[in-house]
A tleap script that builds the chain and sets N, CA, C and O, in Angstrom:
source leaprc.protein.ff14SB
mol = sequence {
  NMET SER ASN ARG GLU GLN GLU PRO THR HIE
  PHE LEU PRO ARG ASP GLU PHE THR ALA ARG
  ARG ARG ASP LEU SER ASN HIE PRO GLU ALA
  VAL THR ALA SER SER ARG ILE ASP THR THR
  ASP ASP TYR GLY ASN VAL THR THR TRP VAL
  LEU ASP LEU PHE ARG VAL ASP GLY ARG VAL
  THR ALA PHE VAL GLN ARG GLY ALA ALA ASP
  GLY PHE VAL ARG LEU VAL LEU PRO PRO ASP
  VAL THR SER ALA ILE GLY ARG HIE GLN ALA
  GLY LEU VAL THR LYS ASN ARG LYS ARG LEU
  ALA ARG ALA ARG VAL ALA ASP ALA ARG ALA
  ARG GLY GLU LYS LEU GLY ASN PRO GLU ALA
  LEU ALA ALA ALA ARG LYS LYS ARG ILE LYS
  ALA GLU GLN THR ASP CARG
}
set mol.1.N position { -21.305 27.951 22.186 }
set mol.1.CA position { -20.900 26.765 21.760 }
set mol.1.C position { -20.117 26.645 20.540 }
set mol.1.O position { -19.848 27.757 20.086 }
set mol.2.N position { -19.733 25.837 19.965 }
set mol.2.CA position { -18.763 25.784 18.709 }
set mol.2.C position { -19.560 24.982 17.876 }
set mol.2.O position { -20.411 24.324 18.475 }
set mol.3.N position { -19.504 24.835 16.397 }
set mol.3.CA position { -19.843 24.204 15.337 }
set mol.3.C position { -19.513 22.346 16.070 }
set mol.3.O position { -20.353 21.495 16.362 }
set mol.4.N position { -18.261 22.289 16.146 }
set mol.4.CA position { -17.929 21.211 16.524 }
set mol.4.C position { -18.980 20.095 17.392 }
set mol.4.O position { -19.149 18.907 17.118 }
set mol.5.N position { -19.712 21.004 18.685 }
set mol.5.CA position { -20.286 20.484 19.748 }
set mol.5.C position { -21.993 20.261 18.565 }
set mol.5.O position { -22.795 19.334 18.446 }
set mol.6.N position { -21.952 20.756 18.333 }
set mol.6.CA position { -23.325 20.484 17.590 }
set mol.6.C position { -23.358 19.269 16.694 }
set mol.6.O position { -24.358 18.572 16.521 }
set mol.7.N position { -22.525 19.135 16.303 }
set mol.7.CA position { -22.435 17.971 15.031 }
set mol.7.C position { -22.987 16.790 15.602 }
set mol.7.O position { -22.691 16.499 16.761 }
set mol.8.N position { -23.859 15.977 14.839 }
set mol.8.CA position { -24.205 14.657 15.792 }
set mol.8.C position { -23.269 13.589 15.718 }
set mol.8.O position { -22.866 13.081 14.672 }
set mol.9.N position { -22.966 13.296 16.790 }
set mol.9.CA position { -22.193 11.809 16.692 }
set mol.9.C position { -22.291 10.685 16.120 }
set mol.9.O position { -21.322 9.927 16.075 }
set mol.10.N position { -23.511 10.361 15.565 }
set mol.10.CA position { -24.054 9.208 14.689 }
set mol.10.C position { -24.902 9.874 13.570 }
set mol.10.O position { -25.704 10.794 13.733 }
set mol.11.N position { -24.539 9.156 12.231 }
set mol.11.CA position { -25.252 9.362 11.167 }
set mol.11.C position { -26.406 7.771 10.915 }
set mol.11.O position { -26.149 6.578 11.078 }
set mol.12.N position { -27.545 8.401 10.514 }
set mol.12.CA position { -27.993 7.178 10.071 }
set mol.12.C position { -27.735 6.657 8.489 }
set mol.12.O position { -27.678 7.496 7.590 }
set mol.13.N position { -27.601 5.401 8.241 }
set mol.13.CA position { -26.766 4.761 7.384 }
set mol.13.C position { -27.848 4.999 6.285 }
set mol.13.O position { -29.077 4.966 6.356 }
set mol.14.N position { -26.827 5.302 5.032 }
set mol.14.CA position { -27.914 6.041 3.853 }
set mol.14.C position { -27.549 4.908 2.551 }
set mol.14.O position { -27.390 5.364 1.419 }
set mol.15.N position { -27.437 3.485 2.792 }
set mol.15.CA position { -27.356 2.147 1.808 }
set mol.15.C position { -29.053 2.216 1.641 }
set mol.15.O position { -29.839 2.412 2.568 }
set mol.16.N position { -29.330 2.047 0.512 }
set mol.16.CA position { -30.477 1.913 -0.249 }
set mol.16.C position { -31.290 0.604 0.789 }
set mol.16.O position { -32.401 0.820 1.275 }
set mol.17.N position { -30.582 -0.662 1.004 }
set mol.17.CA position { -31.464 -1.138 1.542 }
set mol.17.C position { -32.052 -0.690 3.094 }
set mol.17.O position { -33.236 -0.651 3.427 }
set mol.18.N position { -31.016 -0.406 3.824 }
set mol.18.CA position { -31.090 0.364 5.125 }
set mol.18.C position { -32.471 1.181 4.904 }
set mol.18.O position { -33.513 0.870 5.480 }
set mol.19.N position { -32.309 2.667 3.665 }
set mol.19.CA position { -32.779 3.765 4.148 }
set mol.19.C position { -34.204 3.267 3.756 }
set mol.19.O position { -34.959 3.969 4.428 }
set mol.20.N position { -34.933 2.427 3.024 }
set mol.20.CA position { -35.580 2.180 2.226 }
set mol.20.C position { -36.530 1.139 3.145 }
set mol.20.O position { -37.760 1.145 3.119 }
set mol.21.N position { -35.855 0.413 3.808 }
set mol.21.CA position { -36.526 -0.576 4.938 }
set mol.21.C position { -37.076 0.646 6.104 }
set mol.21.O position { -38.224 0.814 6.516 }
set mol.22.N position { -35.972 1.315 6.415 }
set mol.22.CA position { -36.609 2.563 7.500 }
set mol.22.C position { -37.722 3.002 7.191 }
set mol.22.O position { -38.735 3.135 7.877 }
set mol.23.N position { -37.418 3.347 5.588 }
set mol.23.CA position { -39.203 4.050 5.498 }
set mol.23.C position { -40.378 3.428 5.821 }
set mol.23.O position { -41.294 3.949 6.456 }
set mol.24.N position { -40.343 1.886 5.218 }
set mol.24.CA position { -41.535 1.217 4.924 }
set mol.24.C position { -41.503 0.649 6.554 }
set mol.24.O position { -42.681 0.355 6.755 }
set mol.25.N position { -40.907 0.417 7.532 }
set mol.25.CA position { -40.930 0.202 8.989 }
set mol.25.C position { -41.503 1.390 9.253 }
set mol.25.O position { -42.675 1.084 9.473 }
set mol.26.N position { -41.381 2.830 9.395 }
set mol.26.CA position { -41.929 3.538 9.541 }
set mol.26.C position { -43.449 4.043 9.268 }
set mol.26.O position { -44.019 4.928 9.906 }
set mol.27.N position { -43.991 3.288 8.176 }
set mol.27.CA position { -45.091 3.900 7.111 }
set mol.27.C position { -46.317 2.738 7.982 }
set mol.27.O position { -46.332 1.536 8.247 }
set mol.28.N position { -47.246 3.917 8.199 }
set mol.28.CA position { -48.523 3.792 9.224 }
set mol.28.C position { -49.211 2.791 8.618 }
set mol.28.O position { -50.028 2.281 9.385 }
set mol.29.N position { -49.189 2.300 7.486 }
set mol.29.CA position { -49.917 1.604 6.524 }
set mol.29.C position { -49.555 0.319 6.223 }
set mol.29.O position { -50.310 -0.585 5.864 }
set mol.30.N position { -47.992 0.257 6.433 }
set mol.30.CA position { -47.503 -0.840 5.875 }
set mol.30.C position { -47.502 -2.265 6.775 }
set mol.30.O position { -47.222 -2.501 7.950 }
set mol.31.N position { -47.897 -2.993 5.788 }
set mol.31.CA position { -47.985 -4.497 6.420 }
set mol.31.C position { -46.815 -5.481 6.156 }
set mol.31.O position { -45.991 -5.207 5.284 }
set mol.32.N position { -46.741 -6.373 6.728 }
set mol.32.CA position { -45.381 -6.932 6.594 }
set mol.32.C position { -45.427 -8.391 6.816 }
set mol.32.O position { -46.396 -8.872 7.403 }
set mol.33.N position { -44.521 -9.090 6.422 }
set mol.33.CA position { -44.565 -10.738 6.589 }
set mol.33.C position { -42.891 -10.811 6.697 }
set mol.33.O position { -42.227 -9.812 6.421 }
set mol.34.N position { -42.373 -11.836 7.041 }
set mol.34.CA position { -40.968 -12.200 7.306 }
set mol.34.C position { -40.580 -13.454 7.452 }
set mol.34.O position { -41.380 -14.134 8.094 }
set mol.35.N position { -39.449 -14.103 7.008 }
set mol.35.CA position { -39.256 -15.193 6.703 }
set mol.35.C position { -38.109 -15.843 7.028 }
set mol.35.O position { -37.517 -14.805 6.736 }
set mol.36.N position { -37.246 -16.560 7.350 }
set mol.36.CA position { -35.941 -17.184 7.253 }
set mol.36.C position { -35.481 -18.740 6.865 }
set mol.36.O position { -35.532 -19.662 7.679 }
set mol.37.N position { -35.139 -18.845 5.835 }
set mol.37.CA position { -34.999 -20.074 5.375 }
set mol.37.C position { -33.525 -20.476 5.563 }
set mol.37.O position { -32.686 -19.643 5.219 }
set mol.38.N position { -33.141 -21.553 6.024 }
set mol.38.CA position { -31.856 -22.105 6.174 }
set mol.38.C position { -31.621 -23.165 5.022 }
set mol.38.O position { -32.441 -24.076 5.136 }
set mol.39.N position { -30.929 -23.306 4.155 }
set mol.39.CA position { -30.982 -24.256 3.328 }
set mol.39.C position { -29.018 -24.957 3.297 }
set mol.39.O position { -27.961 -24.327 3.298 }
set mol.40.N position { -29.228 -26.091 3.280 }
set mol.40.CA position { -27.779 -26.940 3.452 }
set mol.40.C position { -27.631 -27.494 1.959 }
set mol.40.O position { -28.561 -27.863 1.242 }
set mol.41.N position { -26.270 -27.475 1.639 }
set mol.41.CA position { -26.373 -28.220 0.178 }
set mol.41.C position { -25.463 -29.213 0.594 }
set mol.41.O position { -25.017 -29.266 1.740 }
set mol.42.N position { -25.030 -30.403 -0.768 }
set mol.42.CA position { -24.714 -31.790 -0.511 }
set mol.42.C position { -23.559 -31.590 0.361 }
set mol.42.O position { -23.223 -32.506 1.113 }
set mol.43.N position { -23.016 -30.654 0.342 }
set mol.43.CA position { -21.534 -30.668 1.338 }
set mol.43.C position { -22.050 -30.410 2.997 }
set mol.43.O position { -21.310 -30.855 3.874 }
set mol.44.N position { -22.910 -29.922 3.270 }
set mol.44.CA position { -22.963 -29.447 4.531 }
set mol.44.C position { -22.886 -28.017 4.911 }
set mol.44.O position { -22.924 -27.418 5.986 }
set mol.45.N position { -22.737 -27.585 3.356 }
set mol.45.CA position { -22.312 -25.790 3.782 }
set mol.45.C position { -24.229 -25.417 4.106 }
set mol.45.O position { -25.185 -25.999 3.592 }
set mol.46.N position { -24.248 -24.295 5.094 }
set mol.46.CA position { -25.276 -23.752 5.148 }
set mol.46.C position { -25.016 -22.416 4.637 }
set mol.46.O position { -23.982 -21.750 4.593 }
set mol.47.N position { -26.956 -22.049 4.028 }
set mol.47.CA position { -26.942 -20.503 3.860 }
set mol.47.C position { -28.452 -19.976 3.855 }
set mol.47.O position { -29.476 -20.258 3.233 }
set mol.48.N position { -28.142 -19.210 4.702 }
set mol.48.CA position { -29.487 -18.360 5.087 }
set mol.48.C position { -30.185 -17.253 4.606 }
set mol.48.O position { -29.645 -16.159 4.445 }
set mol.49.N position { -31.504 -17.510 4.339 }
set mol.49.CA position { -32.065 -16.620 3.404 }
set mol.49.C position { -33.016 -16.003 4.606 }
set mol.49.O position { -33.515 -16.663 5.518 }
set mol.50.N position { -33.162 -14.424 4.370 }
set mol.50.CA position { -33.958 -13.840 5.381 }
set mol.50.C position { -34.773 -13.029 4.306 }
set mol.50.O position { -34.197 -12.414 3.409 }
set mol.51.N position { -35.752 -13.050 4.401 }
set mol.51.CA position { -37.381 -12.191 3.378 }
set mol.51.C position { -38.182 -11.493 4.275 }
set mol.51.O position { -38.886 -11.946 5.178 }
set mol.52.N position { -38.039 -10.594 4.005 }
set mol.52.CA position { -39.152 -9.331 4.572 }
set mol.52.C position { -39.932 -8.864 3.688 }
set mol.52.O position { -39.234 -8.598 2.709 }
set mol.53.N position { -40.889 -8.643 3.512 }
set mol.53.CA position { -41.731 -8.329 2.675 }
set mol.53.C position { -42.712 -7.016 3.424 }
set mol.53.O position { -43.031 -7.088 4.610 }
set mol.54.N position { -43.070 -5.976 2.642 }
set mol.54.CA position { -43.390 -4.917 3.194 }
set mol.54.C position { -44.531 -4.564 2.076 }
set mol.54.O position { -44.117 -4.286 0.950 }
set mol.55.N position { -45.874 -4.559 2.302 }
set mol.55.CA position { -47.066 -4.033 1.504 }
set mol.55.C position { -47.469 -2.286 1.914 }
set mol.55.O position { -47.380 -1.826 3.052 }
set mol.56.N position { -47.783 -1.740 1.051 }
set mol.56.CA position { -48.189 -0.362 1.077 }
set mol.56.C position { -48.693 0.126 -0.165 }
set mol.56.O position { -48.078 0.311 -1.215 }
set mol.57.N position { -49.994 0.325 0.121 }
set mol.57.CA position { -51.221 0.570 -1.239 }
set mol.57.C position { -50.924 -0.377 -2.133 }
set mol.57.O position { -50.614 -0.017 -3.268 }
set mol.58.N position { -50.957 -1.687 -1.821 }
set mol.58.CA position { -50.925 -2.481 -3.058 }
set mol.58.C position { -49.971 -2.811 -3.812 }
set mol.58.O position { -50.209 -3.371 -4.882 }
set mol.59.N position { -48.825 -2.558 -3.449 }
set mol.59.CA position { -47.222 -2.489 -3.794 }
set mol.59.C position { -46.485 -3.352 -2.746 }
set mol.59.O position { -46.610 -3.134 -1.541 }
set mol.60.N position { -45.734 -4.311 -3.231 }
set mol.60.CA position { -44.915 -5.005 -2.004 }
set mol.60.C position { -43.679 -4.874 -2.396 }
set mol.60.O position { -43.319 -5.409 -3.445 }
set mol.61.N position { -42.749 -4.087 -1.567 }
set mol.61.CA position { -41.409 -4.477 -1.579 }
set mol.61.C position { -40.586 -5.648 -0.728 }
set mol.61.O position { -40.927 -6.119 0.357 }
set mol.62.N position { -39.719 -5.902 -1.306 }
set mol.62.CA position { -38.842 -7.285 -0.785 }
set mol.62.C position { -37.303 -7.060 -0.462 }
set mol.62.O position { -36.325 -6.526 -0.985 }
set mol.63.N position { -37.524 -7.535 0.316 }
set mol.63.CA position { -35.865 -7.246 1.413 }
set mol.63.C position { -35.194 -8.666 1.088 }
set mol.63.O position { -35.862 -9.662 1.365 }
set mol.64.N position { -34.225 -8.792 0.656 }
set mol.64.CA position { -33.596 -9.941 0.588 }
set mol.64.C position { -32.344 -10.087 1.200 }
set mol.64.O position { -31.461 -9.323 0.811 }
set mol.65.N position { -32.014 -11.091 2.277 }
set mol.65.CA position { -30.863 -11.000 2.842 }
set mol.65.C position { -30.208 -12.707 2.394 }
set mol.65.O position { -30.808 -13.781 2.341 }
set mol.66.N position { -29.091 -12.444 2.187 }
set mol.66.CA position { -28.630 -14.240 1.986 }
set mol.66.C position { -27.231 -14.174 2.425 }
set mol.66.O position { -26.327 -13.618 1.801 }
set mol.67.N position { -27.124 -14.780 3.542 }
set mol.67.CA position { -25.565 -14.855 4.414 }
set mol.67.C position { -25.105 -16.843 4.540 }
set mol.67.O position { -25.725 -17.803 4.999 }
set mol.68.N position { -23.859 -16.710 3.929 }
set mol.68.CA position { -23.104 -18.212 3.737 }
set mol.68.C position { -21.807 -17.569 4.287 }
set mol.68.O position { -21.636 -16.449 4.768 }
set mol.69.N position { -20.962 -18.565 4.088 }
set mol.69.CA position { -19.772 -18.887 4.450 }
set mol.69.C position { -18.731 -18.005 3.614 }
set mol.69.O position { -17.625 -17.660 4.031 }
set mol.70.N position { -19.556 -17.542 1.716 }
set mol.70.CA position { -18.262 -16.798 1.118 }
set mol.70.C position { -18.754 -15.309 1.520 }
set mol.70.O position { -18.034 -14.338 1.286 }
set mol.71.N position { -20.032 -15.180 2.144 }
set mol.71.CA position { -20.151 -13.560 2.432 }
set mol.71.C position { -21.824 -13.484 2.566 }
set mol.71.O position { -22.660 -14.375 2.716 }
set mol.72.N position { -21.940 -12.029 2.446 }
set mol.72.CA position { -23.288 -11.682 3.039 }
set mol.72.C position { -24.109 -10.709 1.818 }
set mol.72.O position { -23.594 -9.692 1.352 }
set mol.73.N position { -24.937 -11.024 1.569 }
set mol.73.CA position { -25.832 -10.247 0.015 }
set mol.73.C position { -26.682 -9.383 0.940 }
set mol.73.O position { -26.812 -9.884 2.057 }
set mol.74.N position { -27.253 -8.288 0.773 }
set mol.74.CA position { -28.672 -7.784 0.836 }
set mol.74.C position { -29.141 -7.115 -0.738 }
set mol.74.O position { -28.363 -6.728 -1.610 }
set mol.75.N position { -30.586 -7.117 -0.788 }
set mol.75.CA position { -30.956 -6.838 -2.442 }
set mol.75.C position { -32.475 -6.203 -1.662 }
set mol.75.O position { -33.244 -6.694 -0.836 }
set mol.76.N position { -32.443 -5.112 -2.267 }
set mol.76.CA position { -34.164 -4.480 -2.677 }
set mol.76.C position { -34.632 -4.804 -3.942 }
set mol.76.O position { -34.086 -4.486 -4.998 }
set mol.77.N position { -36.082 -5.712 -3.763 }
set mol.77.CA position { -36.283 -5.840 -4.886 }
set mol.77.C position { -37.474 -4.869 -4.887 }
set mol.77.O position { -38.290 -4.827 -3.966 }
set mol.78.N position { -37.519 -4.109 -5.956 }
set mol.78.CA position { -38.898 -3.118 -5.954 }
set mol.78.C position { -39.979 -3.627 -6.362 }
set mol.78.O position { -39.915 -4.688 -6.983 }
set mol.79.N position { -41.486 -2.886 -6.073 }
set mol.79.CA position { -42.402 -3.219 -6.574 }
set mol.79.C position { -43.098 -3.720 -7.865 }
set mol.79.O position { -44.109 -4.407 -8.017 }
set mol.80.N position { -42.064 -3.048 -8.921 }
set mol.80.CA position { -42.021 -3.732 -10.233 }
set mol.80.C position { -41.492 -4.956 -10.461 }
set mol.80.O position { -41.876 -5.657 -11.397 }
set mol.81.N position { -40.717 -5.256 -9.760 }
set mol.81.CA position { -40.011 -6.707 -9.976 }
set mol.81.C position { -40.841 -7.657 -9.033 }
set mol.81.O position { -40.907 -8.839 -9.370 }
set mol.82.N position { -41.559 -7.204 -7.741 }
set mol.82.CA position { -42.265 -8.229 -7.011 }
set mol.82.C position { -43.399 -8.625 -7.857 }
set mol.82.O position { -43.722 -9.810 -7.778 }
set mol.83.N position { -43.973 -7.977 -8.538 }
set mol.83.CA position { -45.232 -7.801 -9.572 }
set mol.83.C position { -44.858 -9.003 -10.571 }
set mol.83.O position { -45.379 -10.116 -10.640 }
set mol.84.N position { -43.832 -8.472 -11.306 }
set mol.84.CA position { -43.581 -9.553 -12.351 }
set mol.84.C position { -43.195 -11.142 -11.708 }
set mol.84.O position { -43.509 -12.273 -12.080 }
set mol.85.N position { -42.493 -10.708 -10.745 }
set mol.85.CA position { -42.206 -12.434 -10.459 }
set mol.85.C position { -43.686 -12.911 -9.889 }
set mol.85.O position { -43.981 -14.098 -10.028 }
set mol.86.N position { -44.653 -11.980 -9.229 }
set mol.86.CA position { -46.178 -12.535 -8.986 }
set mol.86.C position { -46.670 -13.264 -10.616 }
set mol.86.O position { -47.141 -14.343 -10.975 }
set mol.87.N position { -46.359 -12.314 -11.116 }
set mol.87.CA position { -47.415 -12.786 -12.599 }
set mol.87.C position { -46.766 -13.794 -13.367 }
set mol.87.O position { -47.548 -14.310 -14.165 }
set mol.88.N position { -45.391 -14.343 -13.415 }
set mol.88.CA position { -44.671 -14.778 -13.834 }
set mol.88.C position { -45.240 -16.316 -12.858 }
set mol.88.O position { -45.457 -17.332 -13.518 }
set mol.89.N position { -45.394 -16.349 -11.663 }
set mol.89.CA position { -45.847 -17.447 -11.276 }
set mol.89.C position { -46.989 -18.044 -11.138 }
set mol.89.O position { -47.172 -19.218 -10.816 }
set mol.90.N position { -48.196 -16.795 -11.513 }
set mol.90.CA position { -49.335 -17.520 -12.167 }
set mol.90.C position { -49.291 -17.933 -13.215 }
set mol.90.O position { -50.113 -18.829 -13.409 }
set mol.91.N position { -48.424 -17.581 -14.372 }
set mol.91.CA position { -48.192 -18.158 -15.633 }
set mol.91.C position { -47.902 -19.302 -15.491 }
set mol.91.O position { -48.724 -20.077 -15.980 }
set mol.92.N position { -47.026 -19.761 -14.998 }
set mol.92.CA position { -46.231 -20.805 -14.495 }
set mol.92.C position { -47.705 -21.974 -14.209 }
set mol.92.O position { -47.983 -22.969 -14.878 }
set mol.93.N position { -48.354 -21.489 -13.149 }
set mol.93.CA position { -49.120 -22.441 -12.317 }
set mol.93.C position { -50.419 -22.743 -13.610 }
set mol.93.O position { -51.027 -23.813 -13.635 }
set mol.94.N position { -50.644 -21.802 -14.454 }
set mol.94.CA position { -51.810 -21.988 -15.215 }
set mol.94.C position { -50.870 -22.981 -16.332 }
set mol.94.O position { -51.314 -24.069 -16.701 }
set mol.95.N position { -49.624 -22.496 -16.775 }
set mol.95.CA position { -49.182 -23.530 -17.645 }
set mol.95.C position { -49.142 -25.089 -17.188 }
set mol.95.O position { -49.495 -26.082 -17.823 }
set mol.96.N position { -48.619 -24.987 -15.929 }
set mol.96.CA position { -49.030 -26.679 -15.622 }
set mol.96.C position { -50.056 -27.638 -15.465 }
set mol.96.O position { -50.079 -28.867 -15.394 }
set mol.97.N position { -51.195 -26.418 -15.419 }
set mol.97.CA position { -52.631 -27.167 -15.074 }
set mol.97.C position { -52.658 -27.476 -16.183 }
set mol.97.O position { -52.947 -28.667 -16.301 }
set mol.98.N position { -52.385 -26.640 -17.710 }
set mol.98.CA position { -52.713 -26.970 -18.868 }
set mol.98.C position { -51.980 -28.330 -19.397 }
set mol.98.O position { -52.586 -29.040 -20.200 }
set mol.99.N position { -50.786 -28.662 -18.986 }
set mol.99.CA position { -50.279 -29.631 -18.846 }
set mol.99.C position { -50.647 -30.944 -18.446 }
set mol.99.O position { -50.538 -31.957 -19.136 }
set mol.100.N position { -51.077 -30.868 -17.325 }
set mol.100.CA position { -51.670 -31.954 -16.692 }
set mol.100.C position { -52.729 -32.492 -17.003 }
set mol.100.O position { -53.058 -33.673 -16.887 }
set mol.101.N position { -53.530 -31.249 -17.587 }
set mol.101.CA position { -54.973 -31.375 -18.393 }
set mol.101.C position { -54.780 -32.599 -19.570 }
set mol.101.O position { -55.255 -33.714 -19.787 }
set mol.102.N position { -53.711 -31.619 -20.235 }
set mol.102.CA position { -53.551 -32.263 -21.458 }
set mol.102.C position { -53.082 -34.082 -21.721 }
set mol.102.O position { -53.212 -34.874 -22.654 }
set mol.103.N position { -52.496 -34.141 -20.336 }
set mol.103.CA position { -51.733 -35.525 -19.915 }
set mol.103.C position { -53.162 -36.289 -19.656 }
set mol.103.O position { -53.176 -37.486 -19.942 }
set mol.104.N position { -54.122 -35.822 -19.244 }
set mol.104.CA position { -55.291 -36.721 -18.663 }
set mol.104.C position { -55.810 -36.843 -19.979 }
set mol.104.O position { -55.785 -37.861 -20.670 }
set mol.105.N position { -56.276 -35.745 -20.275 }
set mol.105.CA position { -57.093 -36.168 -21.823 }
set mol.105.C position { -56.238 -37.388 -22.798 }
set mol.105.O position { -56.944 -38.320 -23.181 }
set mol.106.N position { -55.108 -37.404 -23.109 }
set mol.106.CA position { -54.550 -38.215 -23.623 }
set mol.106.C position { -54.217 -39.433 -22.863 }
set mol.106.O position { -53.544 -40.206 -23.544 }
set mol.107.N position { -54.427 -39.780 -21.878 }
set mol.107.CA position { -54.074 -41.261 -21.193 }
set mol.107.C position { -55.734 -41.523 -21.407 }
set mol.107.O position { -56.107 -42.627 -21.802 }
set mol.108.N position { -56.402 -40.786 -21.213 }
set mol.108.CA position { -58.009 -41.048 -21.744 }
set mol.108.C position { -58.366 -41.977 -22.885 }
set mol.108.O position { -58.933 -43.065 -22.982 }
set mol.109.N position { -57.842 -41.166 -23.653 }
set mol.109.CA position { -57.647 -41.436 -25.138 }
set mol.109.C position { -57.240 -42.576 -25.742 }
set mol.109.O position { -57.746 -43.195 -26.678 }
set mol.110.N position { -56.263 -42.784 -25.099 }
set mol.110.CA position { -55.233 -44.113 -25.018 }
set mol.110.C position { -56.096 -45.036 -24.449 }
set mol.110.O position { -56.423 -46.012 -25.124 }
set mol.111.N position { -56.522 -44.896 -23.317 }
set mol.111.CA position { -57.351 -46.165 -22.877 }
set mol.111.C position { -58.727 -46.448 -23.199 }
set mol.111.O position { -59.461 -47.301 -22.700 }
set mol.112.N position { -59.072 -45.239 -24.502 }
set mol.112.CA position { -60.130 -45.695 -25.018 }
set mol.112.C position { -61.482 -45.577 -24.806 }
set mol.112.O position { -62.388 -46.290 -25.237 }
set mol.113.N position { -61.558 -44.019 -23.670 }
set mol.113.CA position { -62.670 -43.629 -22.829 }
set mol.113.C position { -63.197 -42.541 -23.763 }
set mol.113.O position { -62.388 -41.946 -24.475 }
set mol.114.N position { -64.276 -42.290 -23.803 }
set mol.114.CA position { -65.347 -41.620 -24.322 }
set mol.114.C position { -65.159 -40.320 -23.645 }
set mol.114.O position { -65.428 -40.349 -22.444 }
set mol.115.N position { -64.753 -39.160 -24.134 }
set mol.115.CA position { -64.442 -38.089 -23.627 }
set mol.115.C position { -65.721 -36.953 -23.577 }
set mol.115.O position { -66.183 -36.657 -24.679 }
set mol.116.N position { -66.182 -36.449 -22.661 }
set mol.116.CA position { -67.289 -35.545 -22.925 }
set mol.116.C position { -68.786 -36.278 -23.008 }
set mol.116.O position { -69.100 -37.416 -22.659 }
set mol.117.N position { -69.527 -35.308 -23.546 }
set mol.117.CA position { -71.182 -35.485 -23.962 }
set mol.117.C position { -71.014 -35.207 -25.726 }
set mol.117.O position { -71.023 -34.069 -26.195 }
set mol.118.N position { -70.918 -36.002 -26.263 }
set mol.118.CA position { -70.889 -35.991 -27.923 }
set mol.118.C position { -72.395 -35.171 -28.455 }
set mol.118.O position { -72.408 -34.345 -29.367 }
set mol.119.N position { -73.488 -35.558 -27.753 }
set mol.119.CA position { -74.322 -35.647 -28.295 }
set mol.119.C position { -74.535 -33.798 -27.720 }
set mol.119.O position { -74.843 -33.028 -28.630 }
set mol.120.N position { -74.388 -33.232 -26.422 }
set mol.120.CA position { -74.495 -32.133 -25.889 }
set mol.120.C position { -73.541 -31.114 -26.873 }
set mol.120.O position { -73.993 -30.114 -27.431 }
set mol.121.N position { -71.968 -31.630 -26.981 }
set mol.121.CA position { -71.011 -31.005 -28.099 }
set mol.121.C position { -71.855 -30.641 -29.373 }
set mol.121.O position { -72.093 -29.468 -29.663 }
set mol.122.N position { -72.265 -31.640 -30.070 }
set mol.122.CA position { -73.107 -31.614 -31.052 }
set mol.122.C position { -73.818 -30.421 -31.243 }
set mol.122.O position { -73.591 -29.549 -32.082 }
set mol.123.N position { -75.040 -30.471 -30.065 }
set mol.123.CA position { -76.066 -29.507 -29.688 }
set mol.123.C position { -75.668 -27.526 -29.979 }
set mol.123.O position { -76.169 -26.516 -30.474 }
set mol.124.N position { -74.177 -28.107 -29.104 }
set mol.124.CA position { -73.891 -26.341 -29.074 }
set mol.124.C position { -73.257 -25.872 -29.897 }
set mol.124.O position { -73.102 -24.656 -30.003 }
set mol.125.N position { -72.635 -26.916 -30.832 }
set mol.125.CA position { -71.972 -26.348 -31.960 }
set mol.125.C position { -73.198 -26.057 -33.322 }
set mol.125.O position { -73.023 -25.243 -34.228 }
set mol.126.N position { -74.124 -26.733 -33.199 }
set mol.126.CA position { -74.902 -26.553 -34.058 }
set mol.126.C position { -75.668 -25.139 -33.819 }
set mol.126.O position { -75.975 -24.407 -34.760 }
set mol.127.N position { -75.975 -24.798 -32.302 }
set mol.127.CA position { -76.404 -23.788 -31.858 }
set mol.127.C position { -75.501 -22.299 -32.152 }
set mol.127.O position { -76.090 -21.244 -32.386 }
set mol.128.N position { -74.374 -22.377 -32.111 }
set mol.128.CA position { -73.232 -21.568 -32.303 }
set mol.128.C position { -73.294 -21.264 -34.004 }
set mol.128.O position { -73.498 -20.104 -34.362 }
set mol.129.N position { -73.128 -22.247 -34.941 }
set mol.129.CA position { -73.443 -22.091 -36.126 }
set mol.129.C position { -74.670 -21.168 -36.507 }
set mol.129.O position { -74.521 -20.120 -37.135 }
set mol.130.N position { -75.818 -21.614 -36.100 }
set mol.130.CA position { -77.189 -21.234 -36.085 }
set mol.130.C position { -76.827 -19.534 -35.694 }
set mol.130.O position { -77.095 -18.778 -36.628 }
set mol.131.N position { -76.179 -18.760 -34.270 }
set mol.131.CA position { -76.360 -17.817 -34.044 }
set mol.131.C position { -75.023 -17.120 -35.043 }
set mol.131.O position { -75.145 -15.901 -35.157 }
set mol.132.N position { -74.382 -17.429 -35.418 }
set mol.132.CA position { -73.415 -16.922 -36.495 }
set mol.132.C position { -73.706 -16.200 -37.860 }
set mol.132.O position { -73.264 -15.185 -38.397 }
set mol.133.N position { -74.964 -17.492 -38.312 }
set mol.133.CA position { -75.527 -17.064 -39.795 }
set mol.133.C position { -76.333 -16.194 -39.307 }
set mol.133.O position { -76.310 -15.259 -40.106 }
set mol.134.N position { -77.253 -15.874 -38.199 }
set mol.134.CA position { -78.609 -15.049 -38.031 }
set mol.134.C position { -77.677 -13.554 -37.621 }
set mol.134.O position { -78.410 -12.570 -37.521 }
set mol.135.N position { -76.393 -13.322 -37.413 }
set mol.135.CA position { -75.405 -12.025 -37.034 }
set mol.135.C position { -75.040 -11.521 -38.585 }
set mol.135.O position { -74.740 -10.345 -38.791 }
set mol.136.N position { -75.089 -12.464 -39.610 }
set mol.136.CA position { -74.068 -11.672 -40.494 }
set mol.136.C position { -75.162 -10.841 -41.581 }
set mol.136.O position { -74.717 -10.095 -42.453 }
savepdb mol mol.pdb
quit
């Protein structure tokens, strides 16, 4: 048998997207989630997004595919990037909650409402000052 007859007829793709996805798909502990989102702009152009998430050892890798009339793009978002996105999202939620709480307090004050329990706040302040003095 010659070397030509022993050479494989097909090669596995070596691009990052395909190779990483294949590795994670074959991982026995991988947990996956997939979504397909079709968006339409004001002119009726459809863009399709496919999002595949793989979680292994508490780390998430995201595979993002975007298909539109102008072409097709595939991205791999490594665990460091997906964790940064999660942190930013949590931070935005916290900022939004604070903003809404401040707005509610400002509205209540503008209406002349009494906020909190002044007697309890004064007692807590007095207790905190007393504790600070004894610690010195």
